[in-house]
PASEBA-1860 file (N, C-alpha, C; in nm, 3 decimals):
! residues 182
1> MKKLKTLL> 6.734/-7.771/-7.877/6.722/-7.764/-7.734/6.778/-7.634/-7.680 ~ 6.890/-7.589/-7.738/6.952/-7.465/-7.694/6.858/-7.347/-7.719 ~ 6.787/-7.348/-7.829/6.693/-7.241/-7.861/6.577/-7.241/-7.762 ~ 6.530/-7.359/-7.720/6.421/-7.369/-7.625/6.465/-7.314/-7.489 ~ 6.587/-7.345/-7.444/6.637/-7.292/-7.318/6.649/-7.139/-7.323 ~ 6.689/-7.087/-7.436/6.700/-6.942/-7.451/6.563/-6.877/-7.442 ~ 6.462/-6.937/-7.506/6.327/-6.883/-7.500/6.270/-6.889/-7.359 ~ 6.302/-6.991/-7.283/6.251/-7.005/-7.147/6.327/-6.919/-7.047
9> GANPANVR> 6.435/-6.859/-7.088/6.510/-6.771/-7.000/6.613/-6.843/-6.917 ~ 6.651/-6.964/-6.954/6.750/-7.039/-6.878/6.891/-6.993/-6.906 ~ 6.913/-6.921/-7.012/7.046/-6.875/-7.049/7.076/-6.745/-6.974 ~ 7.180/-6.740/-6.891/7.211/-6.617/-6.819/7.255/-6.504/-6.911 ~ 7.297/-6.533/-7.029/7.335/-6.427/-7.122/7.213/-6.353/-7.174 ~ 7.095/-6.410/-7.153/6.972/-6.350/-7.204/6.905/-6.263/-7.097 ~ 6.977/-6.219/-6.994/6.920/-6.136/-6.889/6.895/-5.996/-6.946 ~ 6.773/-5.949/-6.927/6.736/-5.818/-6.982/6.736/-5.713/-6.872
17> KPHTRPTN> 6.753/-5.589/-6.910/6.741/-5.478/-6.818/6.591/-5.452/-6.797 ~ 6.553/-5.399/-6.680/6.412/-5.366/-6.657/6.364/-5.260/-6.756 ~ 6.239/-5.263/-6.785/6.171/-5.168/-6.874/6.215/-5.181/-7.020 ~ 6.279/-5.289/-7.057/6.312/-5.310/-7.198/6.218/-5.414/-7.253 ~ 6.193/-5.406/-7.377/6.102/-5.500/-7.441/6.170/-5.636/-7.452 ~ 6.097/-5.740/-7.417/6.158/-5.872/-7.426/6.189/-5.909/-7.571 ~ 6.291/-5.994/-7.586/6.332/-6.034/-7.720/6.230/-6.126/-7.785 ~ 6.155/-6.199/-7.704/6.052/-6.285/-7.761/5.916/-6.216/-7.748
25> SWMSLQDL> 5.815/-6.280/-7.796/5.684/-6.216/-7.798/5.608/-6.232/-7.668 ~ 5.661/-6.304/-7.571/5.592/-6.322/-7.443/5.687/-6.291/-7.329 ~ 5.629/-6.273/-7.211/5.708/-6.235/-7.095/5.676/-6.333/-6.983 ~ 5.776/-6.370/-6.907/5.751/-6.462/-6.796/5.680/-6.387/-6.683 ~ 5.620/-6.462/-6.593/5.550/-6.403/-6.480/5.647/-6.326/-6.390 ~ 5.768/-6.377/-6.375/5.869/-6.308/-6.294/5.905/-6.173/-6.356 ~ 5.920/-6.169/-6.488/5.949/-6.043/-6.556/5.833/-5.944/-6.539 ~ 5.711/-5.994/-6.546/5.595/-5.908/-6.530/5.591/-5.848/-6.389
33> VTVSLEHE> 5.618/-5.929/-6.288/5.618/-5.881/-6.151/5.729/-5.777/-6.132 ~ 5.846/-5.803/-6.187/5.958/-5.709/-6.174/5.923/-5.575/-6.238 ~ 5.869/-5.579/-6.358/5.835/-5.454/-6.429/5.722/-5.381/-6.358 ~ 5.622/-5.456/-6.308/5.509/-5.388/-6.243/5.552/-5.327/-6.111 ~ 5.639/-5.393/-6.034/5.687/-5.335/-5.910/5.769/-5.209/-5.936 ~ 5.848/-5.211/-6.039/5.926/-5.092/-6.072/5.834/-4.979/-6.118 ~ 5.726/-5.014/-6.185/5.631/-4.912/-6.231/5.561/-4.847/-6.112 ~ 5.528/-4.925/-6.009/5.460/-4.870/-5.893/5.548/-4.774/-5.815
41> STPVAFDR> 5.677/-4.796/-5.816/5.766/-4.708/-5.739/5.826/-4.596/-5.822 ~ 5.783/-4.581/-5.945/5.835/-4.476/-6.031/5.781/-4.341/-5.984 ~ 5.866/-4.241/-5.965/5.818/-4.109/-5.923/5.731/-4.045/-6.030 ~ 5.625/-3.979/-5.983/5.530/-3.913/-6.071/5.518/-3.767/-6.026 ~ 5.495/-3.678/-6.119/5.481/-3.536/-6.085/5.354/-3.513/-6.003 ~ 5.363/-3.421/-5.907/5.248/-3.386/-5.824/5.155/-3.294/-5.901 ~ 5.027/-3.306/-5.872/4.928/-3.217/-5.932/4.946/-3.077/-5.873 ~ 4.938/-2.975/-5.957/4.960/-2.837/-5.911/4.859/-2.796/-5.805
49> RLIMVTYI> 4.734/-2.843/-5.819/4.633/-2.807/-5.720/4.666/-2.867/-5.584 ~ 4.719/-2.989/-5.584/4.759/-3.052/-5.458/4.875/-2.976/-5.394 ~ 4.968/-2.930/-5.475/5.080/-2.852/-5.423/5.029/-2.720/-5.365 ~ 4.937/-2.654/-5.435/4.884/-2.527/-5.388/4.811/-2.545/-5.254 ~ 4.728/-2.649/-5.244/4.655/-2.674/-5.120/4.753/-2.711/-5.008 ~ 4.860/-2.780/-5.042/4.961/-2.815/-4.942/5.028/-2.690/-4.887 ~ 5.064/-2.597/-4.974/5.125/-2.472/-4.928/5.028/-2.392/-4.840 ~ 4.901/-2.390/-4.877/4.801/-2.320/-4.795/4.788/-2.389/-4.660
57> SIAVNIIA> 4.790/-2.522/-4.660/4.781/-2.596/-4.534/4.902/-2.570/-4.445 ~ 5.019/-2.558/-4.505/5.139/-2.527/-4.427/5.124/-2.390/-4.360 ~ 5.078/-2.291/-4.436/5.060/-2.157/-4.380/4.956/-2.158/-4.268 ~ 4.846/-2.229/-4.290/4.741/-2.235/-4.188/4.791/-2.305/-4.063 ~ 4.872/-2.408/-4.078/4.923/-2.478/-3.960/5.023/-2.394/-3.883 ~ 5.102/-2.314/-3.950/5.193/-2.223/-3.880/5.111/-2.119/-3.803 ~ 5.008/-2.066/-3.867/4.919/-1.970/-3.799/4.847/-2.039/-3.684 ~ 4.809/-2.165/-3.704/4.738/-2.239/-3.599/4.823/-2.255/-3.474
65> IAAYIFVS> 4.949/-2.291/-3.492/5.037/-2.308/-3.375/5.052/-2.175/-3.301 ~ 5.072/-2.067/-3.377/5.083/-1.935/-3.313/4.952/-1.897/-3.243 ~ 4.841/-1.926/-3.306/4.711/-1.892/-3.245/4.684/-1.977/-3.122 ~ 4.722/-2.104/-3.125/4.702/-2.189/-3.006/4.784/-2.138/-2.889 ~ 4.905/-2.096/-2.916/4.989/-2.041/-2.809/4.928/-1.910/-2.757 ~ 4.876/-1.827/-2.848/4.814/-1.702/-2.808/4.686/-1.728/-2.728 ~ 4.604/-1.820/-2.775/4.476/-1.849/-2.708/4.500/-1.915/-2.573 ~ 4.612/-1.984/-2.557/4.640/-2.046/-2.427/4.658/-1.942/-2.317
73> RISYIPSS> 4.689/-1.819/-2.355/4.705/-1.710/-2.258/4.570/-1.649/-2.219 ~ 4.467/-1.675/-2.300/4.334/-1.617/-2.276/4.248/-1.724/-2.210 ~ 4.190/-1.693/-2.096/4.105/-1.792/-2.031/3.964/-1.788/-2.089 ~ 3.914/-1.672/-2.117/3.784/-1.655/-2.182/3.775/-1.513/-2.233 ~ 3.680/-1.488/-2.320/3.659/-1.352/-2.370/3.551/-1.289/-2.283 ~ 3.588/-1.188/-2.207/3.487/-1.126/-2.120/3.380/-1.058/-2.204 ~ 3.262/-1.047/-2.147/3.157/-0.979/-2.222/3.182/-0.831/-2.218 ~ 3.270/-0.790/-2.307/3.309/-0.650/-2.314/3.210/-0.570/-2.396
81> GFFLLFDS> 3.124/-0.637/-2.465/3.027/-0.568/-2.547/3.063/-0.568/-2.694 ~ 3.187/-0.606/-2.729/3.225/-0.607/-2.869/3.151/-0.718/-2.945 ~ 3.146/-0.835/-2.886/3.081/-0.947/-2.953/2.932/-0.944/-2.923 ~ 2.857/-0.887/-3.016/2.713/-0.882/-3.001/2.650/-1.017/-3.033 ~ 2.714/-1.091/-3.121/2.665/-1.223/-3.159/2.775/-1.327/-3.137 ~ 2.736/-1.445/-3.100/2.822/-1.564/-3.094/2.935/-1.556/-2.992 ~ 2.926/-1.475/-2.887/3.036/-1.473/-2.791/3.040/-1.601/-2.708 ~ 2.927/-1.664/-2.684/2.929/-1.790/-2.608/2.993/-1.901/-2.691
89> QLNWGIEI> 2.971/-1.902/-2.822/3.036/-2.002/-2.908/3.187/-1.981/-2.911 ~ 3.229/-1.856/-2.912/3.372/-1.826/-2.912/3.436/-1.870/-2.780 ~ 3.369/-1.846/-2.670/3.420/-1.891/-2.541/3.423/-2.044/-2.533 ~ 3.323/-2.110/-2.591/3.321/-2.257/-2.595/3.441/-2.308/-2.675 ~ 3.472/-2.243/-2.788/3.588/-2.282/-2.869/3.718/-2.263/-2.794 ~ 3.728/-2.156/-2.715/3.849/-2.132/-2.636/3.864/-2.239/-2.529 ~ 3.753/-2.281/-2.468/3.759/-2.389/-2.368/3.808/-2.519/-2.432 ~ 3.762/-2.549/-2.552/3.806/-2.671/-2.621/3.956/-2.663/-2.652
97> IHHYLVFL> 4.001/-2.547/-2.698/4.143/-2.530/-2.727/4.226/-2.547/-2.599 ~ 4.178/-2.493/-2.486/4.250/-2.512/-2.360/4.256/-2.659/-2.322 ~ 4.146/-2.730/-2.343/4.140/-2.871/-2.304/4.236/-2.956/-2.387 ~ 4.248/-2.929/-2.516/4.331/-3.010/-2.607/4.456/-2.937/-2.657 ~ 4.503/-2.838/-2.582/4.612/-2.753/-2.629/4.739/-2.830/-2.662 ~ 4.785/-2.914/-2.571/4.910/-2.988/-2.594/4.894/-3.079/-2.715 ~ 4.782/-3.149/-2.723/4.757/-3.239/-2.836/4.756/-3.160/-2.968 ~ 4.691/-3.046/-2.972/4.683/-2.967/-3.095/4.820/-2.915/-3.139
105> IILNSLYL> 4.900/-2.869/-3.043/5.033/-2.819/-3.078/5.122/-2.932/-3.127 ~ 5.117/-3.048/-3.061/5.197/-3.163/-3.104/5.152/-3.210/-3.242 ~ 5.022/-3.219/-3.263/4.970/-3.264/-3.392/5.012/-3.172/-3.506 ~ 4.999/-3.042/-3.485/5.039/-2.948/-3.590/5.189/-2.944/-3.610 ~ 5.266/-2.963/-3.504/5.412/-2.968/-3.518/5.455/-3.093/-3.595 ~ 5.392/-3.207/-3.567/5.420/-3.329/-3.644/5.383/-3.310/-3.790 ~ 5.270/-3.246/-3.813/5.229/-3.217/-3.951/5.336/-3.136/-4.023 ~ 5.385/-3.032/-3.958/5.486/-2.949/-4.022/5.617/-3.025/-4.042
113> GVTLWLFI> 5.653/-3.110/-3.946/5.775/-3.190/-3.960/5.767/-3.288/-4.076 ~ 5.655/-3.358/-4.089/5.639/-3.453/-4.200/5.633/-3.377/-4.333 ~ 5.568/-3.263/-4.334/5.561/-3.185/-4.456/5.699/-3.135/-4.497 ~ 5.780/-3.092/-4.402/5.917/-3.050/-4.433/5.997/-3.167/-4.487 ~ 5.981/-3.285/-4.426/6.051/-3.405/-4.474/6.009/-3.436/-4.618 ~ 5.879/-3.430/-4.646/5.832/-3.456/-4.783/5.879/-3.348/-4.879 ~ 5.885/-3.225/-4.832/5.932/-3.115/-4.915/6.075/-3.141/-4.961 ~ 6.158/-3.191/-4.869/6.298/-3.220/-4.902/6.309/-3.344/-4.990
121> ITRRFQQG> 6.237/-3.451/-4.954/6.246/-3.578/-5.027/6.197/-3.563/-5.171 ~ 6.088/-3.487/-5.190/6.029/-3.475/-5.323/6.083/-3.356/-5.401 ~ 6.186/-3.294/-5.350/6.248/-3.178/-5.415/6.145/-3.068/-5.444 ~ 6.093/-3.013/-5.336/5.992/-2.906/-5.340/5.864/-2.951/-5.408 ~ 5.820/-3.070/-5.375/5.695/-3.128/-5.426/5.693/-3.135/-5.578 ~ 5.806/-3.165/-5.639/5.811/-3.177/-5.785/5.759/-3.313/-5.830 ~ 5.816/-3.421/-5.775/5.768/-3.554/-5.810/5.799/-3.650/-5.696 ~ 5.718/-3.753/-5.686/5.737/-3.849/-5.579/5.661/-3.976/-5.606
129> RQEYHMII> 5.689/-4.076/-5.525/5.621/-4.203/-5.539/5.476/-4.190/-5.495 ~ 5.399/-4.293/-5.524/5.257/-4.291/-5.494/5.231/-4.274/-5.344 ~ 5.315/-4.332/-5.260/5.296/-4.319/-5.116/5.306/-4.173/-5.072 ~ 5.397/-4.099/-5.133/5.412/-3.957/-5.098/5.289/-3.877/-5.139 ~ 5.230/-3.913/-5.250/5.108/-3.845/-5.294/4.996/-3.869/-5.192 ~ 4.983/-3.992/-5.143/4.879/-4.024/-5.046/4.904/-3.953/-4.913 ~ 5.030/-3.945/-4.870/5.062/-3.877/-4.744/5.029/-3.728/-4.755 ~ 5.067/-3.667/-4.865/5.039/-3.524/-4.883/4.889/-3.500/-4.892
137> FGQTILGS> 4.816/-3.589/-4.957/4.670/-3.574/-4.963/4.610/-3.582/-4.823 ~ 4.657/-3.677/-4.743/4.608/-3.689/-4.606/4.640/-3.566/-4.523 ~ 4.757/-3.510/-4.546/4.796/-3.390/-4.472/4.712/-3.270/-4.513 ~ 4.674/-3.263/-4.638/4.590/-3.150/-4.679/4.452/-3.160/-4.616 ~ 4.405/-3.282/-4.589/4.278/-3.298/-4.519/4.291/-3.244/-4.376 ~ 4.402/-3.275/-4.309/4.427/-3.222/-4.175/4.437/-3.070/-4.179 ~ 4.507/-3.018/-4.278/4.518/-2.872/-4.293/4.383/-2.808/-4.321 ~ 4.299/-2.879/-4.395/4.164/-2.827/-4.423/4.081/-2.821/-4.297
145> ANTLVFSL> 4.099/-2.918/-4.207/4.026/-2.914/-4.080/4.069/-2.792/-3.998 ~ 4.199/-2.762/-3.997/4.246/-2.641/-3.929/4.190/-2.517/-3.995 ~ 4.185/-2.517/-4.126/4.131/-2.403/-4.200/3.985/-2.381/-4.165 ~ 3.910/-2.489/-4.152/3.769/-2.478/-4.117/3.752/-2.415/-3.980 ~ 3.831/-2.460/-3.883/3.821/-2.405/-3.746/3.853/-2.256/-3.747 ~ 3.960/-2.220/-3.816/3.997/-2.078/-3.818/3.900/-1.995/-3.901 ~ 3.843/-2.052/-4.003/3.745/-1.978/-4.083/3.621/-1.947/-4.001 ~ 3.576/-2.043/-3.921/3.459/-2.018/-3.837/3.488/-1.912/-3.731
153> TLAIVIIN> 3.604/-1.919/-3.671/3.641/-1.819/-3.571/3.655/-1.681/-3.633 ~ 3.719/-1.677/-3.748/3.734/-1.549/-3.818/3.599/-1.494/-3.863 ~ 3.509/-1.583/-3.903/3.376/-1.539/-3.944/3.301/-1.475/-3.828 ~ 3.316/-1.530/-3.707/3.251/-1.470/-3.589/3.305/-1.330/-3.565 ~ 3.436/-1.314/-3.573/3.496/-1.181/-3.550/3.453/-1.084/-3.660 ~ 3.454/-1.128/-3.786/3.417/-1.039/-3.897/3.270/-1.000/-3.891 ~ 3.183/-1.095/-3.857/3.040/-1.061/-3.845/3.019/-0.953/-3.740 ~ 3.083/-0.968/-3.625/3.068/-0.866/-3.520/3.131/-0.733/-3.561
161> LVIWLLIG> 3.243/-0.738/-3.631/3.305/-0.615/-3.679/3.216/-0.543/-3.780 ~ 3.155/-0.617/-3.870/3.064/-0.557/-3.969/2.943/-0.497/-3.899 ~ 2.890/-0.566/-3.798/2.777/-0.510/-3.724/2.816/-0.378/-3.660 ~ 2.932/-0.370/-3.599/2.977/-0.245/-3.538/3.001/-0.136/-3.641 ~ 3.055/-0.174/-3.758/3.073/-0.074/-3.864/2.938/-0.022/-3.914 ~ 2.839/-0.111/-3.927/2.706/-0.066/-3.969/2.641/0.023/-3.863 ~ 2.658/-0.011/-3.738/2.606/0.074/-3.631/2.674/0.211/-3.634 ~ 2.807/0.211/-3.652/2.880/0.338/-3.661/2.835/0.420/-3.780
169> ALVISIFF> 2.817/0.355/-3.896/2.771/0.428/-4.015/2.631/0.483/-3.994 ~ 2.545/0.407/-3.927/2.409/0.453/-3.900/2.409/0.573/-3.806 ~ 2.493/0.567/-3.702/2.501/0.679/-3.607/2.555/0.803/-3.677 ~ 2.657/0.786/-3.760/2.714/0.901/-3.832/2.613/0.960/-3.929 ~ 2.540/0.873/-4.000/2.441/0.926/-4.096/2.326/0.995/-4.023 ~ 2.284/0.943/-3.909/2.179/1.010/-3.831/2.231/1.144/-3.779 ~ 2.355/1.145/-3.732/2.413/1.269/-3.679/2.422/1.375/-3.789 ~ 2.473/1.339/-3.907/2.483/1.435/-4.016/2.346/1.469/-4.072
177> GMLSSS> 2.252/1.377/-4.065/2.114/1.406/-4.107/2.050/1.508/-4.018 ~ 2.076/1.501/-3.888/2.021/1.599/-3.794/2.084/1.735/-3.814 ~ 2.216/1.736/-3.848/2.284/1.862/-3.869/2.234/1.930/-3.997 ~ 2.212/1.851/-4.102/2.171/1.911/-4.228/2.024/1.955/-4.225 ~ 1.942/1.891/-4.141/1.801/1.933/-4.136/1.780/2.057/-4.051 ~ 1.871/2.088/-3.959/1.851/2.206/-3.876/1.919/2.328/-3.928
END
């Protein structure tokens, strides 16, 4: 009878530490739940690509806050002639930023605050529980949305700059072509 009580776990001297192999060939349901819960909360190393995207998202969000503050000072881009293409889209984007300025700054500041908290908790994104991995993944999606907005805006500026550089190169080549032919 004493051996049966020991096998069933009734003996308090038979208490095992978590993550140790049971002395018998089977495990009780309570032991299985205890081990599985401990396994779920075990810290795991972060993927390097996730860490890299997180750092990029942090940089983009810092730039975003500075850009939102800068754009809040601009009411619209006057038709100065620099933007040969897409100036109405750029003005539309500035209107949207003005409309949601407070929300955008608060959202990006919260993002940076949570990221700083995770940076400290996970010891520079070295390892963390599964919940931290999901939070950081969600934050990188938010950072990617900011990246998309800034990429489109930067693309509009770069396209217009390239057009002006091509026009300048064409004018210079025509000017030097006229000089060399005469």
